[in-house]
C-alpha positions as CSV (number, residue, x, y, z in Angstrom):
1,M,0.0,0.1,0.1
2,N,1.7,3.3,-1.0
3,Q,0.5,6.1,1.4
4,E,1.6,9.7,1.3
5,P,3.6,11.0,4.0
6,L,1.9,13.2,6.6
7,T,4.0,16.4,5.9
8,T,2.1,17.0,2.5
9,H,0.2,20.1,2.2
10,N,-2.2,17.8,0.6
11,N,-3.3,15.9,3.2
12,F,-6.2,16.3,5.1
13,S,-5.3,14.6,8.3
14,V,-3.2,17.4,9.2
15,P,-4.6,20.2,10.9
16,Q,-3.1,23.2,8.9
17,I,-4.0,26.8,9.4
18,F,-2.9,30.2,7.4
19,I,-0.7,33.1,9.6
20,H,-0.1,36.1,8.4
21,F,3.5,37.3,9.1
22,L,6.0,39.7,8.0
23,G,3.8,40.7,5.3
24,S,2.9,37.4,4.2
25,N,0.8,34.3,4.2
26,F,2.2,31.2,5.6
27,L,0.7,27.7,6.0
28,A,1.4,26.3,9.8
29,L,0.6,23.5,11.6
30,L,-2.2,23.6,14.0
31,D,-1.0,21.7,17.3
32,K,-3.5,22.5,20.0
33,G,-1.4,20.3,22.1
34,S,2.1,21.4,21.8
35,T,4.3,23.4,24.6
36,L,6.2,24.8,21.8
37,S,6.1,27.0,18.5
38,F,8.8,26.3,16.3
39,I,9.3,28.5,12.9
40,S,11.9,27.9,10.0
41,S,14.9,30.1,10.3
42,D,14.7,30.6,6.6
43,L,11.7,32.7,7.4
44,L,13.5,35.3,9.5
45,T,14.8,38.2,8.6
46,K,18.7,39.5,9.3
47,D,17.5,41.9,11.9
48,Q,15.6,40.2,13.8
49,V,17.3,38.7,17.1
50,I,17.3,35.2,18.5
51,L,18.3,35.0,22.0
52,P,19.8,32.1,23.5
53,W,18.4,28.8,23.8
54,D,19.5,27.3,27.2
55,L,17.0,24.4,28.1
56,G,18.9,21.9,26.4
57,L,17.3,19.0,23.7
58,I,14.1,19.1,23.0
59,E,12.0,15.8,22.1
60,L,10.1,15.7,19.3
61,M,6.9,13.6,18.4
62,D,8.8,10.9,16.2
63,G,11.2,10.6,19.2
64,S,13.9,12.3,17.8
65,T,15.9,15.4,19.5
66,C,16.9,18.8,18.6
67,V,18.6,21.7,19.9
68,P,17.1,25.2,18.3
69,L,19.0,27.9,16.9
70,G,17.6,30.1,20.0
71,Y,14.2,31.8,20.5
72,I,12.4,34.8,18.9
73,R,9.4,36.7,19.8
74,L,7.2,37.3,17.0
75,K,3.8,38.8,16.2
76,F,1.6,37.3,13.9
77,R,-1.8,37.4,12.8
78,L,-4.7,34.5,12.6
79,G,-7.7,35.7,11.2
80,N,-8.9,38.8,12.5
81,K,-6.4,38.4,15.9
82,N,-3.2,39.8,16.6
83,F,-0.8,37.6,18.7
84,T,2.6,37.7,20.3
85,R,4.3,34.1,20.8
86,N,7.9,32.6,21.5
87,F,9.0,30.5,18.4
88,L,12.0,28.7,18.2
89,P,14.0,28.6,14.9
90,L,15.0,25.3,13.6
91,M,17.4,24.5,10.5
């Protein structure tokens, strides 16, 4: 049986939403059970300051671990509401 990976944008079993960030809309994973928010470091601009992360390894859903580049406080819009949240940039 050939199955598509869960990370494809066409798979409706993964809850995804659009958020507005830095003047553009981005597709984001909606995970209400997550205690951390991640962002690709490619989406950040050079003038955004990444603060040091000193809380060690993070265990991901598949059991693998990673260390973020740090953390950054970002403003984004979801629908008509504005939010500010800490994000962990990953490479």
